C-alpha positions in Angstrom: -10.3 -0.6 -8.7 -9.7 -4.3 -9.4 -8.8 -6.9 -6.9 -7.1 -10.3 -7.1 -8.5 -12.4 -4.3 -6.9 -15.7 -3.2 -8.8 -18.3 -1.1 -6.1 -20.2 0.6 -6.3 -23.6 2.5 -3.5 -24.3 4.9 -1.2 -27.4 4.7 -2.8 -29.9 7.0 0.5 -30.6 8.9 0.7 -26.9 9.9 -0.6 -25.3 13.0 -2.5 -22.1 12.6 0.6 -20.2 14.1 2.9 -21.9 11.7 0.6 -21.2 8.8 0.4 -17.4 9.8 4.2 -17.2 10.4 5.1 -18.8 6.9 2.6 -16.6 5.0 3.7 -13.4 6.7 7.4 -14.1 6.3 9.3 -14.7 3.0 6.2 -14.8 0.9 5.1 -11.3 2.0 8.6 -10.0 1.4 8.3 -11.2 -2.2 4.7 -9.7 -2.4 6.1 -6.3 -1.5 8.0 -6.4 -4.8 5.0 -6.7 -6.9 4.7 -3.6 -9.0 1.5 -1.5 -8.9 -0.1 -3.0 -5.8 -2.3 -0.3 -4.1 -3.1 -2.5 -1.1 -2.4 -6.1 0.1 -4.5 -7.6 2.9 -4.5 -11.1 4.5 -7.6 -12.2 6.5 -7.1 -15.3 8.6 -10.3 -17.3 9.1 -11.1 -17.7 12.8 -14.6 -19.2 12.4 -16.4 -20.8 9.5 -17.9 -23.9 8.2 -16.1 -27.1 7.6 -14.0 -26.9 4.4 -13.7 -23.1 4.5 -10.5 -21.5 3.4 -8.0 -20.8 6.2 -7.2 -17.4 4.8 -8.1 -14.8 2.1 -5.6 -12.5 0.5 -6.5 -9.5 -1.5 -4.3 -7.5 -3.8 -5.8 -4.1 -5.1 -4.7 -2.6 -8.4 -5.9 0.5 -10.4 -7.1 -1.5 -13.3 -6.7 -4.8 -15.4 -3.6 -3.5 -17.2 -1.9 -2.9 -13.7 -2.9 -6.4 -12.5 -1.4 -8.0 -15.7 1.8 -6.0 -15.5 2.1 -7.0 -11.8 2.6 -10.6 -12.6 4.7 -10.3 -15.7 8.0 -11.0 -14.0 8.6 -14.9 -14.3 11.4 -14.9 -11.4 9.0 -13.0 -8.9 6.2 -15.3 -9.9 8.3 -18.4 -9.2 9.4 -17.0 -5.8 5.8 -16.3 -4.9 4.7 -19.8 -5.9 7.6 -21.5 -4.2 7.0 -19.7 -0.8 3.3 -20.2 -1.0 3.7 -23.9 -1.4 5.3 -23.9 2.2 2.0 -22.9 3.7 -0.8 -23.6 1.2 -2.3 -26.9 0.3 -4.8 -25.3 -2.2 -5.3 -21.9 -3.6 -8.3 -20.4 -5.6 -7.8 -17.2 -7.3 -10.7 -14.9 -8.4 -10.5 -11.5 -9.9 -13.2 -9.1 -8.7 -14.4 -5.8 -9.5 -14.9 -3.9 -6.3 -18.1 -1.8 -5.6 -17.8 0.3 -2.4 -21.1 0.4 -0.6 -20.1 1.9 2.9 -16.9 3.7 3.0 -14.6 3.4 6.0 -14.2 6.7 7.9 -11.7 7.7 10.4 -14.2 7.3 13.2 -14.8 3.7 12.2 -11.2 2.8 12.9 -10.6 1.7 16.6 
């Protein structure tokens, strides 16, 4: 499993509610069209040090080839960038290799 993780800082003129609404709206609609995505999660930061990102997005793929193929459509990439600019002041993307240490079980889920 390989992950593309984005650290996202919201545009300063947006409230937290506007930031969430914009990210979870049209941008997520385009993200649903990315081929080969196994999972897409967004974590909104509720507490953290000054300067911390406002949100963290994670896209999971089977492998590097699937990740590269996922972002090979120029039109989809442009739509994702355009909609991201509505809510994000800054984005840092890292590719990570996941190591599962403690698996989630059905009893862990509330």
